[in-house]
Each structure stands twice: as structure tokens, then as C-alpha cells.
C-alpha positions in Angstrom: 7.4 7.7 120.1 9.2 4.6 121.0 11.6 4.5 123.8 14.6 3.6 121.6 13.9 6.7 119.4 13.8 9.0 122.4 17.0 7.6 123.9 18.8 7.9 120.6 17.7 11.5 120.2 18.8 12.4 123.7 22.2 10.8 123.3 22.6 12.7 119.9 21.7 16.0 121.6 24.1 15.4 124.4 26.9 14.5 121.9 26.2 17.6 119.8 26.3 19.8 123.0 29.6 18.2 124.0 31.2 18.8 120.6 29.9 22.4 120.6 31.3 23.1 124.1 34.7 21.6 123.1 34.9 23.7 120.0 33.9 26.8 122.0 36.7 26.2 124.5 39.3 25.6 121.8 38.7 28.8 119.9 39.9 32.1 121.3 39.2 34.4 118.4 37.7 34.6 114.9 40.9 33.4 113.2 40.9 30.2 115.3 37.3 29.6 114.3 37.8 30.2 110.5 41.2 28.6 110.1 40.8 25.8 112.6 43.8 27.1 114.5 46.2 26.4 111.6 49.1 28.7 110.9 48.6 31.1 108.1 51.7 29.8 106.2 50.1 26.4 105.9 46.8 27.8 104.6 48.7 29.7 101.8 50.4 26.4 100.8 47.0 24.8 100.2 
């Protein structure tokens, strides 16, 4: 593999891990995960 491909892949993996960890820390229960921490009244309006 070329060096640029490896660097791009590693940066992508680090970015995906960062997004996953941030999402993990922002959700405290299943409702937060499913609704994206939106109030239930707002979901019913949609």
C-alpha cells in the first residue's frame, strides 16, 4: 500500500473512534440513543 493510503485510513479510523466516543458520552439511556436526546413532544409533531 502507498503511504498516503495508510495515512488516510488511520486518520479515518481515529475520526470514527472520536465520533463514537463522543456519541457514547452524550447518551445516557436507550431513549437518548433512539431519539437523539429530543423531547418526545417534538417527535410527535414530526
